[in-house]
C-alpha positions in Angstrom: 49.4 112.1 83.6 46.7 110.2 85.4 48.4 107.3 87.4 45.4 105.1 86.4 46.8 105.1 82.7 49.7 103.1 83.4 47.2 100.2 84.7 45.9 99.9 81.1 48.2 97.4 79.1 46.4 99.2 76.0 47.5 102.6 76.8 50.9 102.1 77.9 53.8 103.0 76.1 57.6 104.1 76.4 56.7 107.9 75.0 53.7 108.3 77.9 55.7 107.1 80.5 56.5 109.5 83.5 58.5 107.9 86.6 57.6 111.2 88.9 53.9 109.7 88.6 55.4 106.5 90.3 57.4 107.9 92.9 54.6 110.0 93.9 52.1 106.8 94.3 51.7 105.9 97.7 52.2 102.6 98.6 49.0 100.6 100.2 49.2 100.1 104.2 48.4 96.2 103.9 50.2 93.7 102.4 48.1 91.1 100.7 50.7 88.1 101.3 51.6 89.1 104.9 49.7 86.3 106.6 50.7 83.7 103.7 54.8 84.3 104.1 54.4 85.1 108.0 55.2 81.2 108.7 58.6 81.9 106.9 60.0 83.8 109.6 58.5 82.2 112.8 59.0 78.9 114.7 61.3 76.6 113.0 61.9 78.9 110.4 63.4 81.6 111.8 67.2 82.9 110.5 68.9 81.3 113.9 67.2 78.0 113.5 67.7 78.0 109.8 71.7 78.1 110.3 72.4 76.7 113.8 73.1 73.3 112.2 75.0 74.5 109.3 78.5 73.9 110.7 78.1 70.8 113.0 81.0 70.1 115.4 82.6 73.8 114.7 82.3 74.6 118.5 83.8 71.4 119.9 86.6 71.8 117.1 87.6 75.5 118.1 87.8 74.6 121.8 90.0 71.4 121.3 92.6 73.8 118.8 92.5 76.4 121.4 93.5 73.4 124.1 95.9 72.4 121.8 97.6 75.5 121.1 97.9 76.5 124.6 99.4 72.6 125.6 102.0 73.3 122.4 102.9 76.7 124.0 103.2 75.6 127.5 104.6 72.1 127.3 106.1 71.2 124.0 109.2 74.3 123.8 111.8 73.4 121.9 115.3 74.5 123.2 117.2 74.9 119.7 115.6 76.7 116.9 117.3 77.1 113.2 
């Protein structure tokens, strides 16, 4: 079947659909929306910039907790255990 048949809504039906034709079709080399979507992945909208403010204070809290664990282990030892 000719792939141009699938472009017409009048001639399309499930009976004459052949998925092999779709697999043989070569994708276009240029994306018409590439320029319109380029801003989404650059500048302030990069993946790092979108998620770096998701957990404010997590770094400080992690360091404080680790410091407390070290302090407890070194200086607050109990002599008797149950």
